[in-house]
TIVEXVO-459517 format. One line per field, with one value per residue (C-alpha): chain; x, y, z; residue in three letters; residue number from 1. Coordinates in steps of 0.1 Angstrom, whole numbers. Example, Ala and Ser with C-alpha at 12.3 -4.5 7.8 and 13.67 -1.06 7.14 Angstrom:
! TIVEXVO-459517
ch	A;A
x	123;137
y	-45;-11
z	78;71
aa	Ala;Ser
i	1;2
//
This chain:
! TIVEXVO-459517
ch	A;A;A;A;A;A;A;A;A;A;A;A;A;A;A;A;A;A;A;A;A;A;A;A;A;A;A;A;A;A;A;A;A;A;A;A;A;A;A;A;A;A;A;A;A;A;A;A;A;A;A;A;A;A;A;A;A;A;A;A;A;A;A;A;A;A;A;A;A;A;A;A;A;A;A;A;A;A;A;A;A;A;A;A;A;A;A;A;A;A;A;A;A;A;A;A;A;A;A;A;A;A;A;A;A;A;A;A;A;A;A;A;A;A;A;A;A;A;A;A;A;A;A;A;A;A;A;A;A;A;A;A;A;A;A;A;A;A;A;A;A;A;A;A;A;A;A;A;A;A;A;A;A;A;A;A;A;A;A;A;A;A;A;A;A;A;A;A;A;A;A;A;A;A;A;A;A;A;A;A;A;A;A;A;A;A;A;A;A;A;A;A;A;A;A;A;A;A;A;A;A;A;A;A;A;A;A;A;A;A;A;A;A;A;A;A;A;A;A;A;A;A;A;A;A;A;A;A;A;A;A;A;A;A;A;A;A;A;A;A;A;A;A;A;A;A;A;A;A;A;A;A;A;A;A;A;A;A;A;A;A;A;A;A;A;A;A;A;A;A;A;A;A;A;A;A;A;A;A;A;A;A;A;A;A;A;A;A;A;A;A
x	273;240;211;192;219;226;225;234;224;216;212;217;201;171;160;125;133;146;136;159;166;197;222;251;258;290;285;249;242;237;202;207;216;189;164;177;176;139;148;137;153;136;140;131;125;132;124;118;136;167;174;165;178;170;182;184;181;169;139;115;83;49;38;11;-3;11;47;45;53;86;119;121;150;127;110;117;96;92;82;78;59;58;78;79;108;127;143;179;174;155;121;93;81;44;24;18;55;64;34;47;82;66;46;75;96;69;60;97;106;141;173;197;230;213;183;148;122;88;56;37;10;1;-23;-51;-33;-1;-17;-26;10;25;42;42;61;80;89;117;110;95;64;46;61;48;16;11;20;-8;-33;-24;-35;-73;-97;-99;-109;-147;-137;-147;-129;-92;-100;-121;-94;-68;-88;-94;-58;-49;-64;-36;-11;-27;-9;-18;0;-5;-8;-21;-29;-61;-81;-111;-132;-133;-150;-187;-205;-237;-261;-264;-293;-313;-344;-359;-327;-304;-277;-277;-246;-226;-190;-195;-189;-183;-154;-154;-136;-110;-98;-99;-79;-54;-48;-40;-16;4;3;0;-21;-19;-41;-28;3;-20;-31;-62;-87;-104;-141;-137;-111;-107;-94;-84;-87;-85;-109;-126;-124;-144;-146;-155;-172;-166;-195;-192;-223;-202;-196;-161;-155;-166;-139;-152;-187;-183;-208;-215;-208;-174;-163;-144;-129;-130;-103;-67;-41;-34;-51;-34;-54;-44;-54;-54;-66;-87;-109;-93;-102;-118;-117;-156;-152;-120;-139;-167;-147;-125;-153;-164;-129;-120;-154
y	24;39;21;17;-6;-24;-63;-90;-127;-142;-178;-199;-232;-232;-266;-281;-288;-255;-242;-215;-182;-166;-145;-124;-95;-80;-49;-42;-5;14;18;56;57;38;59;92;83;66;32;-1;-36;-59;-97;-113;-150;-163;-199;-209;-232;-212;-198;-203;-178;-152;-118;-87;-52;-16;-3;30;20;38;51;35;41;6;18;54;54;35;41;24;3;-17;-34;-58;-59;-94;-106;-141;-136;-168;-188;-223;-245;-272;-304;-311;-331;-300;-313;-287;-291;-294;-261;-274;-277;-243;-228;-246;-233;-197;-205;-218;-188;-164;-183;-185;-151;-136;-131;-107;-96;-110;-90;-108;-99;-114;-113;-80;-77;-66;-46;-63;-54;-68;-104;-104;-95;-117;-94;-83;-67;-82;-60;-60;-80;-116;-126;-119;-85;-78;-91;-68;-40;-51;-53;-17;-7;-15;-38;-69;-93;-94;-107;-143;-154;-149;-138;-108;-99;-100;-77;-53;-54;-48;-14;-3;-12;2;32;64;97;106;145;153;137;150;141;119;141;164;133;129;96;102;78;64;75;43;34;-1;-20;5;25;57;72;39;49;86;113;151;171;207;235;241;205;206;238;223;194;213;235;205;189;214;203;224;230;249;259;275;259;239;229;196;190;152;132;94;89;64;73;50;21;43;39;60;94;127;156;193;205;242;238;219;236;247;218;193;185;153;135;98;70;35;21;36;18;-12;-20;0;9;17;44;58;90;98;109;97;107;80;103;134;148;168;201;220;258;259;236;252;286;271;251;283;302;279;275;311;329
z	-73;-81;-60;-92;-107;-74;-79;-56;-64;-28;-40;-73;-79;-58;-45;-40;-2;7;41;53;34;53;35;42;19;22;0;12;10;43;53;56;21;8;29;18;-18;-15;-25;-11;-10;-36;-39;-69;-68;-102;-114;-151;-178;-179;-144;-108;-84;-58;-68;-44;-60;-50;-64;-61;-45;-49;-16;5;41;53;49;55;91;89;69;36;50;75;44;17;-16;-28;-62;-80;-111;-132;-106;-118;-103;-122;-109;-113;-142;-160;-156;-143;-108;-103;-100;-62;-54;-70;-48;-16;-21;-21;10;29;18;31;63;73;63;51;70;54;75;106;102;101;77;80;60;62;34;0;-21;-41;-73;-58;-51;-89;-97;-72;-51;-14;14;43;72;97;129;138;124;158;158;123;131;159;134;112;141;148;115;121;137;116;142;135;96;96;62;53;18;33;58;35;9;37;48;12;12;33;9;-21;-37;-22;-12;24;26;60;94;113;145;137;155;124;107;109;99;80;65;30;7;1;-15;-29;-19;-40;-21;-42;-23;-24;-17;-20;10;14;20;32;14;43;39;0;4;28;7;-25;-3;10;-24;-53;-82;-115;-143;-172;-150;-123;-87;-93;-64;-76;-66;-61;-44;-44;-8;18;55;84;74;47;9;-18;-32;-14;-31;-22;0;8;35;60;92;102;127;102;75;62;61;56;50;61;26;26;57;51;86;121;147;140;152;118;110;79;52;17;-18;-46;-75;-80;-106;-138;-146;-173;-175;-165;-136;-122;-122;-104;-78;-71;-65;-37;-21;-25;-20
aa	Met;Ala;Leu;Ser;Lys;Tyr;Arg;His;Val;Leu;Gln;Glu;Asn;Leu;Gln;Leu;Asn;Asp;Ser;Arg;Trp;Glu;Tyr;Arg;Val;Pro;Asp;Leu;Pro;Arg;Pro;Ser;Asp;Ser;Asp;Arg;Ala;Gly;Tyr;Met;Lys;Ser;Cys;Ser;Leu;Asn;Ala;Asn;Ser;Thr;Lys;Gln;Asn;Ile;Val;Leu;Ser;Tyr;Ile;Lys;Ile;Ser;Pro;Asn;Arg;Ala;Ile;Ser;Glu;Gln;Pro;Leu;Ser;Ala;Phe;Val;His;Ile;Thr;Cys;Pro;Gly;Phe;Arg;Leu;His;Thr;Gln;Asp;Gly;Lys;Pro;Ala;Thr;Phe;Arg;Glu;Ser;Ser;Glu;Tyr;Ile;Ser;Arg;Phe;Leu;Lys;Gln;Gly;Leu;Met;Ile;Asn;Gly;Thr;Lys;Tyr;Ser;Phe;Tyr;Gly;His;Ser;Asn;Ser;Gln;Leu;Lys;Gly;Arg;Ser;Cys;Phe;Leu;Met;Met;Gly;Ser;Gln;Asn;Glu;Val;Asp;Arg;Arg;Val;Glu;Met;Leu;Gly;Asp;Phe;Ser;Lys;Met;Lys;Thr;Val;Ala;Lys;Lys;Ala;Lys;Arg;Ile;Gly;Leu;Leu;Phe;Ser;Thr;Ala;His;Thr;Ile;Val;Asn;Phe;Asp;Pro;Ala;Arg;Cys;Lys;Asp;Ile;Ala;Asp;Ile;Glu;Arg;Asp;Asp;Tyr;Ile;Phe;Thr;Asp;Gly;Cys;Gly;Asn;Ile;Ser;Pro;Arg;Leu;Ala;Lys;Leu;Leu;Thr;Gln;Lys;Lys;Pro;Ile;Leu;Tyr;Arg;Asn;Lys;Arg;Tyr;His;Pro;Ser;Val;Phe;Gln;Ile;Arg;Tyr;Arg;Gly;Tyr;Lys;Gly;Val;Val;Ile;Leu;Asp;Pro;His;Leu;Asp;Ala;Ser;Thr;Trp;Leu;Glu;Leu;Arg;Lys;Ser;Met;Arg;Lys;Phe;Ala;Gly;Gly;Asn;Asp;His;Ser;Phe;Ala;Val;Val;Glu;His;Ser;Lys;Gly;Ser;Ser;Ser;Ile;Val;Glu;Arg;Val;Glu;Ser;Leu;Ile;Trp;Pro
i	1;2;3;4;5;6;7;8;9;10;11;12;13;14;15;16;17;18;19;20;21;22;23;24;25;26;27;28;29;30;31;32;33;34;35;36;37;38;39;40;41;42;43;44;45;46;47;48;49;50;51;52;53;54;55;56;57;58;59;60;61;62;63;64;65;66;67;68;69;70;71;72;73;74;75;76;77;78;79;80;81;82;83;84;85;86;87;88;89;90;91;92;93;94;95;96;97;98;99;100;101;102;103;104;105;106;107;108;109;110;111;112;113;114;115;116;117;118;119;120;121;122;123;124;125;126;127;128;129;130;131;132;133;134;135;136;137;138;139;140;141;142;143;144;145;146;147;148;149;150;151;152;153;154;155;156;157;158;159;160;161;162;163;164;165;166;167;168;169;170;171;172;173;174;175;176;177;178;179;180;181;182;183;184;185;186;187;188;189;190;191;192;193;194;195;196;197;198;199;200;201;202;203;204;205;206;207;208;209;210;211;212;213;214;215;216;217;218;219;220;221;222;223;224;225;226;227;228;229;230;231;232;233;234;235;236;237;238;239;240;241;242;243;244;245;246;247;248;249;250;251;252;253;254;255;256;257;258;259;260;261;262;263;264;265;266;267;268;269;270;271;272;273;274;275;276;277;278;279;280;281;282;283;284;285;286;287;288;289;290;291
//
């Protein structure tokens, strides 16, 4: 069976007092097969007036930095949009009871064929859509993995910490890894309490060229080198603009306004989006990168 068509009902008839979610799936596809095909396990928690169940399937997932270093089989994607439990007599549970069910599920984690998956994280857009990722391992093991992604210890509120961690889960294509020594911190341009360079840094022609060699970008069937990249690198987010004056040893100039958290062992450089071309812009950028 094709992974895209796989569907297995893990549990029927959800109960308000459920406290363990452990399942045996005899026909579970092999991890090597799902990894090779680029599919991830996905559990949908469904609760409405017509059905209440938990269904396992396989889906394609957009890449992000938080899952890029592990095989896809190490994760489970969880989704629960519109989740509203109903009692045995068909009456809807309160919103609080439905929310507490999801909270218990995420705190307890999921067990499939003896493998434990614990809460890992979510992007800010996933939070709005009520989805997240679980990762293979105990909650302590997964928490340690999160702490390796950056230094979040100085963040005093849960909301801010979740938002910053969410940057690692936002969709982005990791293209290259490079030493932070090639990255230089520069000051923002500020005047009269206004930051004119808020979220905006510089990129060298050398790195821009490397990015388009790793991930070809085409304009009218020809290779195109963008002048602006929306990026994620370590704890930085924002855009970088092509600067032909950067010296050979500096690939990036990033500003304080771009830095959302510090630390982390992840040196992957990810591109979220890039500027689109017009004939005049393409010719100008090409002359900067290919003098």
